[in-house]
C-alpha positions as CSV (number, residue, x, y, z in Angstrom):
1,M,0.0,0.0,0.0
2,P,1.5,3.4,-1.0
3,R,2.2,5.9,1.7
4,A,4.0,9.3,1.9
5,I,6.7,10.0,4.4
6,E,9.0,12.9,5.1
7,A,12.7,12.4,4.6
8,I,15.9,14.3,4.6
9,Y,18.5,14.0,1.8
10,K,22.0,14.4,3.2
11,Q,25.4,13.4,1.8
12,G,23.8,11.1,-0.8
13,I,21.5,9.3,1.6
14,I,17.7,9.6,2.0
15,E,16.8,9.3,5.7
16,P,13.2,9.1,6.9
17,V,12.4,11.7,9.6
18,E,10.6,9.1,11.6
19,P,11.2,5.3,11.8
20,L,9.4,3.2,9.1
21,E,7.2,0.4,10.4
22,G,6.0,-2.6,8.5
23,F,9.3,-3.4,6.6
24,E,11.8,-6.1,7.4
25,E,15.4,-5.0,7.8
26,N,17.3,-4.7,4.5
27,S,14.1,-5.2,2.4
28,K,13.9,-3.6,-1.0
29,I,11.3,-0.9,-1.5
30,K,10.5,1.5,-4.3
31,V,10.7,5.2,-3.6
32,R,9.0,8.0,-5.5
33,I,10.6,11.3,-4.8
34,V,8.5,14.5,-4.9
35,T,10.3,17.7,-3.9
36,S,8.5,20.6,-2.3
37,P,8.3,23.6,-4.7
38,R,10.3,26.5,-3.5
39,K,8.2,29.5,-2.7
40,K,9.0,32.5,-4.9
41,N,9.4,35.8,-3.2
42,P,6.1,37.7,-4.0
43,I,8.1,40.8,-4.8
44,L,9.5,39.0,-7.9
45,K,6.2,39.4,-9.7
46,F,7.1,43.1,-10.0
47,A,10.6,42.6,-11.4
48,G,11.1,44.5,-14.7
49,I,8.0,46.7,-14.3
50,L,10.0,49.9,-13.8
51,N,12.6,51.1,-16.2
52,D,16.0,52.3,-14.8
53,K,14.9,56.0,-14.5
54,E,11.7,55.1,-12.7
55,A,13.5,52.7,-10.3
56,K,16.1,55.4,-9.4
57,R,13.4,57.9,-8.8
58,M,11.6,55.4,-6.5
59,I,14.7,54.7,-4.5
60,S,15.3,58.4,-4.2
61,I,11.8,59.0,-2.8
62,I,12.2,56.1,-0.4
63,E,15.5,57.5,0.9
64,E,14.1,61.0,1.2
65,E,10.8,60.1,2.9
66,F,11.5,57.2,5.2
67,E,13.5,57.3,8.4
68,K,16.8,55.6,8.4
69,I,17.4,53.2,11.3
70,N,20.5,52.1,13.2
71,P,20.5,48.3,13.0
72,D,22.6,48.2,16.2
73,E,19.7,50.0,18.0
74,W,17.8,46.7,18.1
75,K,20.6,44.7,19.7
76,D,20.6,44.0,23.4
């Protein structure tokens, strides 16, 4: 009976996250590998919408209008 499990691929070995029950030691099994699709950053859908002049203008507005922060300010 087919079933899905989670596994980790590391150094050429596929290792189940949890122990597999119902198989004898050293028995042969067939494995179907399905990778999880990587999520695209939603901002990428806007790539290429602005030309260089528009992009520079937008960056200029952001730098002028928004407060700059000190990243060290957030450290304990």
